[in-house]
C-alpha positions as CSV (number, residue, x, y, z in Angstrom):
1,M,-0.2,-0.1,0.3
2,Q,3.2,2.3,0.6
3,A,4.3,1.9,-2.9
4,L,0.7,3.4,-3.9
5,R,0.6,5.9,-1.8
6,S,4.3,7.2,-2.8
7,F,3.1,7.3,-6.5
8,L,0.0,8.6,-6.2
9,D,2.2,11.7,-3.8
10,E,4.8,11.5,-6.5
11,H,2.3,11.7,-9.7
12,E,0.0,14.5,-7.5
13,L,-2.9,12.2,-7.8
14,D,-5.5,13.1,-5.6
15,H,-6.5,10.5,-3.5
16,E,-8.1,9.5,-0.1
17,P,-8.3,6.6,1.8
18,I,-12.1,4.4,2.4
19,D,-10.6,2.4,5.3
20,E,-7.0,0.5,6.2
21,R,-6.5,-1.5,3.5
22,S,-8.6,0.5,0.5
23,I,-7.3,4.0,-1.2
24,A,-9.7,5.4,-3.6
25,V,-8.1,7.9,-6.6
26,V,-9.1,10.3,-9.3
27,V,-7.5,9.2,-12.5
28,P,-7.7,12.5,-14.5
29,G,-8.2,12.4,-18.3
30,E,-9.5,14.6,-21.4
31,Q,-12.6,12.8,-23.0
32,K,-13.7,11.3,-19.7
33,L,-12.8,14.3,-17.1
34,K,-12.3,11.7,-14.1
35,T,-12.1,8.5,-13.4
36,T,-12.9,7.4,-9.8
37,T,-10.5,4.2,-8.9
38,S,-10.7,2.4,-5.7
39,F,-7.5,0.1,-4.9
40,A,-8.0,-2.6,-2.2
41,F,-5.2,-4.4,-0.8
42,G,-5.3,-7.8,0.4
43,D,-2.9,-10.2,2.0
44,S,-1.7,-11.6,-1.1
45,T,-3.0,-9.2,-4.1
46,M,-4.6,-4.8,-5.0
47,T,-7.8,-5.5,-6.7
48,V,-8.3,-2.5,-8.7
49,N,-12.3,-1.4,-9.4
50,A,-12.9,1.7,-12.1
51,F,-15.9,3.4,-12.6
52,V,-16.2,3.8,-16.7
53,I,-19.5,4.7,-17.5
54,R,-23.5,3.8,-16.1
55,H,-25.3,1.5,-18.5
56,P,-26.3,2.3,-22.2
57,D,-30.1,3.7,-22.8
58,E,-29.5,1.2,-25.9
59,N,-27.3,-0.8,-27.8
60,E,-26.8,-2.6,-24.8
61,A,-25.3,-6.4,-26.9
62,G,-23.2,-3.8,-29.3
63,M,-21.5,-2.3,-26.3
64,Y,-21.4,-5.1,-24.3
65,R,-19.9,-7.4,-27.4
66,W,-17.5,-4.3,-28.0
67,L,-15.8,-4.3,-24.3
68,L,-15.7,-8.7,-24.4
69,E,-14.0,-7.8,-28.0
70,R,-11.8,-5.3,-26.4
71,N,-10.9,-7.3,-23.5
72,K,-8.9,-9.6,-25.0
73,R,-6.4,-7.0,-26.5
74,M,-6.1,-5.2,-23.1
75,Y,-3.4,-5.6,-20.2
76,G,-3.9,-6.3,-16.6
77,L,-7.3,-4.3,-16.4
78,A,-10.8,-6.3,-18.1
79,Y,-13.7,-4.7,-18.7
80,S,-17.2,-5.7,-16.2
81,V,-20.6,-4.4,-15.6
82,D,-22.4,-4.8,-12.4
83,H,-25.8,-6.3,-11.8
84,L,-27.0,-2.7,-13.2
85,G,-25.4,-2.9,-16.4
86,D,-22.9,-0.2,-15.1
87,V,-19.3,-0.4,-16.3
88,Y,-16.1,-1.0,-14.5
89,L,-12.4,-1.2,-15.2
90,T,-11.6,-4.5,-12.5
91,G,-8.3,-6.6,-12.0
92,R,-6.5,-7.9,-9.8
93,F,-2.2,-7.8,-9.4
94,P,0.0,-10.2,-6.9
95,L,1.4,-7.6,-4.3
96,T,4.8,-8.6,-4.8
97,S,4.3,-6.7,-8.7
98,I,3.3,-3.9,-7.3
99,D,6.2,-1.3,-7.9
100,D,6.4,1.9,-9.4
101,S,6.5,0.3,-12.9
102,E,3.9,-1.7,-12.2
103,L,1.7,1.4,-10.8
104,D,2.8,3.5,-13.9
105,R,1.3,0.4,-16.1
106,I,-2.3,0.0,-14.4
107,F,-2.7,4.1,-14.5
108,G,-2.3,4.0,-18.0
109,A,-4.3,1.1,-18.8
110,I,-7.4,3.1,-16.8
111,S,-6.7,6.3,-18.8
112,E,-6.8,4.4,-22.1
113,Y,-9.5,2.2,-21.3
114,S,-11.9,4.3,-19.4
115,D,-10.5,7.7,-21.2
116,G,-9.9,6.6,-24.7
117,A,-12.7,4.6,-24.9
118,F,-15.2,6.7,-23.4
119,N,-16.4,9.2,-26.3
120,L,-17.1,5.5,-28.7
121,L,-18.8,4.5,-25.3
122,L,-21.0,7.7,-25.5
123,E,-21.9,6.9,-29.0
124,L,-22.6,3.1,-28.4
125,G,-24.9,3.1,-25.7
126,F,-26.4,6.7,-26.3
127,S,-26.3,8.2,-29.6
128,S,-30.2,8.6,-29.5
129,A,-29.2,10.9,-26.0
130,I,-26.5,12.6,-28.0
131,R,-28.7,13.7,-30.8
132,K,-31.5,15.0,-28.8
133,E,-28.6,17.0,-26.7
134,W,-27.5,18.4,-30.1
135,K,-31.2,19.6,-31.0
136,W,-31.9,20.8,-28.2
137,R,-29.0,23.4,-27.4
138,I,-28.8,24.6,-31.7
139,E,-32.7,25.0,-30.9
140,A,-32.2,27.0,-27.3
141,G,-29.1,28.8,-28.7
142,L,-26.9,27.6,-26.8
143,P,-23.0,26.4,-27.0
144,T,-22.3,23.5,-28.4
145,D,-18.6,23.0,-27.8
146,N,-18.4,19.6,-25.8
147,L,-20.2,17.6,-28.6
148,S,-17.7,18.8,-31.0
149,A,-16.2,14.7,-30.5
150,F,-20.0,14.1,-31.9
151,T,-20.7,16.2,-34.8
152,H,-21.5,13.2,-36.9
153,L,-24.5,13.2,-35.0
154,A,-25.5,16.4,-35.0
155,P,-28.3,17.7,-37.1
156,D,-28.1,17.8,-40.6
157,D,-28.9,21.4,-40.9
158,S,-26.8,22.2,-38.3
159,R,-22.9,21.0,-39.7
160,E,-21.1,23.3,-41.4
161,D,-20.3,23.2,-45.2
162,P,-17.3,22.0,-45.9
163,L,-16.3,24.1,-48.7
164,T,-17.5,27.3,-47.1
């Protein structure tokens, strides 16, 4: 547990104890601004649980299929779902492997698999909601800056003509 605390302090990551054997950490991102992750220490393993995204509103089978296909290429962590269908990254590592290099790989994996996949997961499970958000913002004259990753889901009449 001390190796993790030292790593968190060195990298200035927000964290707080949950109890004597667990720490909650906020992993910053760009697409997903933060991924809340818990690290729990047992007698011989460290367990990682990171919340990725809530259960999809639509296309559950397509989203879950993408997650399962992606699992086979991932390092140390795997996508999982809870009883509500919310998506997490989970992993278990031997305590003997926990050093700065391994923690760097684990945090890199959390960032890549949560933040790096976030917009795709939003599109897979929430494209109707994104389309409605585009329409509502345009009709209300509100900014759409934070929807820029989803311009292909915007109403046709709101897209800029690339030739002008």
